[in-house]
Every structure is written in C-alpha cells, then in structure tokens.
C-alpha positions as CSV (number, residue, x, y, z in Angstrom):
1,M,62.8,8.0,59.2
2,A,64.9,7.6,62.3
3,Y,64.4,5.2,64.9
4,D,62.1,6.1,68.0
5,K,64.0,4.7,71.0
6,E,60.9,5.6,73.2
7,N,58.1,3.5,71.1
8,I,56.1,0.8,72.8
9,F,58.1,-2.1,71.5
10,A,61.1,-0.7,72.4
11,K,60.0,-0.4,75.6
12,I,58.5,-3.9,75.7
13,L,62.0,-5.2,74.6
14,R,63.8,-3.4,77.5
15,G,61.3,-4.6,80.2
16,E,59.9,-1.3,80.9
17,I,56.3,-2.6,79.7
18,P,55.0,-5.9,80.2
19,C,54.2,-8.7,77.5
20,D,52.3,-11.9,77.2
21,K,55.0,-13.7,75.8
22,I,54.7,-16.3,73.2
23,Y,58.4,-16.9,72.1
24,E,61.8,-15.0,72.2
25,D,65.2,-16.0,71.1
26,D,68.3,-14.0,70.4
27,Y,66.5,-12.2,67.5
28,V,62.8,-12.0,68.0
29,L,60.4,-11.4,70.4
30,S,56.6,-12.6,70.0
31,F,53.9,-11.7,72.0
32,R,50.1,-11.5,72.2
33,D,48.2,-8.4,70.8
34,I,46.7,-6.6,73.6
35,R,43.7,-5.7,70.8
36,P,43.4,-9.0,69.2
37,Q,41.8,-8.6,65.5
38,A,41.2,-12.6,65.3
39,P,40.8,-15.4,67.8
40,S,44.5,-15.8,67.8
41,H,46.8,-12.5,67.3
42,A,50.4,-12.6,67.9
43,L,52.8,-9.9,67.1
44,I,56.6,-10.9,65.7
45,I,59.0,-8.1,66.5
46,P,62.9,-8.2,65.9
47,K,65.0,-7.3,68.7
48,G,67.2,-4.5,66.7
49,E,66.1,-1.2,66.1
50,Y,64.3,-1.2,62.9
51,V,61.5,1.2,61.9
52,D,59.8,-1.2,59.3
53,I,60.6,-3.9,56.4
54,N,62.5,-1.6,54.2
55,D,64.9,-0.6,57.0
56,F,65.2,-4.1,58.1
57,S,66.0,-5.3,54.8
58,A,68.6,-2.8,54.0
59,N,70.3,-3.0,57.4
60,A,69.9,-6.1,59.3
61,S,72.4,-8.8,59.3
62,D,71.9,-12.1,57.7
63,H,71.6,-13.9,60.9
64,E,68.8,-11.2,62.1
65,I,66.7,-12.0,58.6
66,V,67.1,-15.6,58.8
67,G,66.1,-15.5,62.7
68,F,63.3,-13.4,62.2
69,N,61.8,-15.3,59.5
70,K,62.2,-18.9,61.0
71,A,60.7,-17.2,64.1
72,I,57.7,-16.8,62.1
73,S,56.5,-20.5,61.5
74,K,57.9,-21.2,64.8
75,V,55.2,-19.0,66.7
76,A,52.8,-20.2,63.9
77,D,53.2,-23.9,65.0
78,M,53.4,-22.9,68.7
79,L,49.9,-21.7,68.6
80,G,48.9,-24.5,66.6
81,I,47.7,-22.2,63.8
82,S,49.7,-23.5,61.0
83,E,48.7,-26.1,58.8
84,S,51.4,-28.8,59.5
85,S,50.5,-28.3,63.4
86,G,47.1,-28.9,62.8
87,G,45.4,-25.4,62.5
88,G,43.8,-24.0,59.4
89,G,46.4,-21.5,58.5
90,Y,47.2,-18.2,59.2
91,R,47.6,-14.4,57.8
92,L,50.9,-12.3,58.3
93,I,50.6,-8.7,57.8
94,A,53.5,-6.0,58.0
95,N,52.3,-2.4,57.7
96,A,55.1,-0.2,56.4
97,G,54.6,3.8,56.5
98,K,51.5,5.9,56.9
99,D,49.4,4.9,54.2
100,A,49.7,1.3,55.4
101,H,48.6,2.7,58.6
102,Q,51.8,1.6,60.7
103,E,51.2,2.5,64.2
104,V,54.4,1.8,65.9
105,P,57.5,2.9,64.3
106,H,59.0,-0.4,65.1
107,L,59.3,-3.4,62.4
108,H,56.6,-5.8,63.6
109,F,54.3,-8.7,61.9
110,H,50.9,-9.6,63.0
111,L,49.9,-13.3,62.7
112,L,46.4,-13.6,62.6
113,A,44.2,-16.7,62.8
114,G,41.5,-18.9,64.4
115,R,39.0,-17.9,62.0
116,P,38.3,-17.6,58.0
117,L,39.9,-14.1,57.7
118,G,37.9,-12.9,54.3
119,P,39.8,-11.1,51.4
120,M,43.2,-9.6,52.2
121,V,41.8,-6.1,51.5
122,F,38.4,-3.9,50.7
123,R,37.9,-4.2,47.1
124,E,35.5,-1.9,45.5
125,K,33.6,-3.2,42.5
126,Q,35.3,-2.5,39.6
127,E,35.1,-3.9,35.8
128,Y,38.8,-5.3,34.7
129,K,39.7,-5.2,31.0
C-alpha cells in the first residue's frame, strides 16, 4: 500500500489539524487520542511517511527506529503511567492492515493505561490439547 499524504496524521504533522500534544522530537509526535479508550490514551507516530510497522521496519533509518522506540517510554513516563514513574503499567498496540482494523494508514502506536485493561484479545472458549 502506498502512503496517503492526505491521511489525518499527515495533516496533524503538517499543522493543518490541531492536536493535544504530549511530546515531540525530531522523529516522533505524541498526542492524546480524540476518542480515548482508557483514562490515559496517547498516540505515538513517527514523523516519517510509513504506512505500518512493516513499512517502518523495512524502510526507516536506524535513527528513526531508535528515536521512535525511546519515545514510547518517554511518553509513558511523562504521563506517569509506567511502573517506573509510579503508574500501574500500560498497553501498547499497533494495528497493521485491514484484518487488524488499522484505521489510519500512518504507523501509530496506541498507549493505553489508567485502569485494568483486561485480556489482550477476546477469546472464545476453546479446549487446548
């Protein structure tokens, strides 16, 4: 899939749409989700044009990859949700592709916290052998 320069995150990065910014550096922008799914719900996006984690892993520079990964813990600490900053921990989610329900074709991680989040995915009752 080709990168769509008109996706909402591209517009936020260009300053065409405002966001409630949490953190920004040369590689990353983090902001509060407009439809939070937990008491604390932040988005972390790379500034480069990457559709999903596969695109990012294959095409981002080492500096972008390291910067993006370091930003995750910085944002968690800034929000006070990491255990090292006194929080109870968090869940990090990145959807890739239609089966995962990726809604915006720009790599983004959801950082969710502030309450017990339950199991990672819905599980039907199954017998394991």
